[in-house]
N, C-alpha and C positions, 0 to 999 in steps of 0.2 A: 953123327947126323947134323946136318946144317940147322941152325937156329936163326933164320932171318928175322930182323926187326921190321924191315920195310920191304914192300913189294910194289914196284912201279910197273904198271902195264902200259907198254908203248903201242897202243891201239885200242881206243875206247870201246870199240865193238866187242872186244874180247874180255871186258871187265867181268861180266857175269861168270864166264867159264873159269877165269883165273880165281875168282873168289870161291867158286865151288871146288876147284882143285885144292886150294888152301884148306878148305873145310874137310875135304875127304882125306887129305894127307895126315891130318891129326896134328899138324904143326901148330903149337899154341904160342909161339914166340912173336908172331906178327902183330905189331902194335899200330901199324899204319899201312894203308893201301890207297893207291890213287891211280887212275887211268888218265893218260895224256894222249894227245893227238899223234898219229903216225906221220912221219915226215916224208910222205910220198907226193908225187906229181907236182913238183915245183918248189920254188923258193918260199912261197907263201906258207905252205904246210910245214916246210922245214923250219921256218922262223917261228911258227906257232908251237911246234914241238919243243924247240929250244926254250922259248919263253915260258911254256908250261913247266918244263923240267927245272928251269931256274927257280920258278915260283915254289915248286915242291921242295927243292933243296933248301931254299931260304926258310920255308916253313919248318922243315925238319930241324934245321939249326936253331930256329927260334924256340921250338918246343923241347929241345934238348935230346932229340932222338939220335942225331948225328953229333959227332965230336967226342964220343967215348973212347 
């Protein structure tokens, strides 16, 4: 069985459902969740998605979740 430490939802409107799915799955390994913008409808949204993802990855490196 998979034991993810991190779940990144790429569409903020789905965050509630993703968190509920994690809860219902019984997976207890998830230490970090974050929802970021979906890169639809043009460059502005794509740039926002990339910037948010970079920020999440930097945070995960900083707190030591990535890099194991």
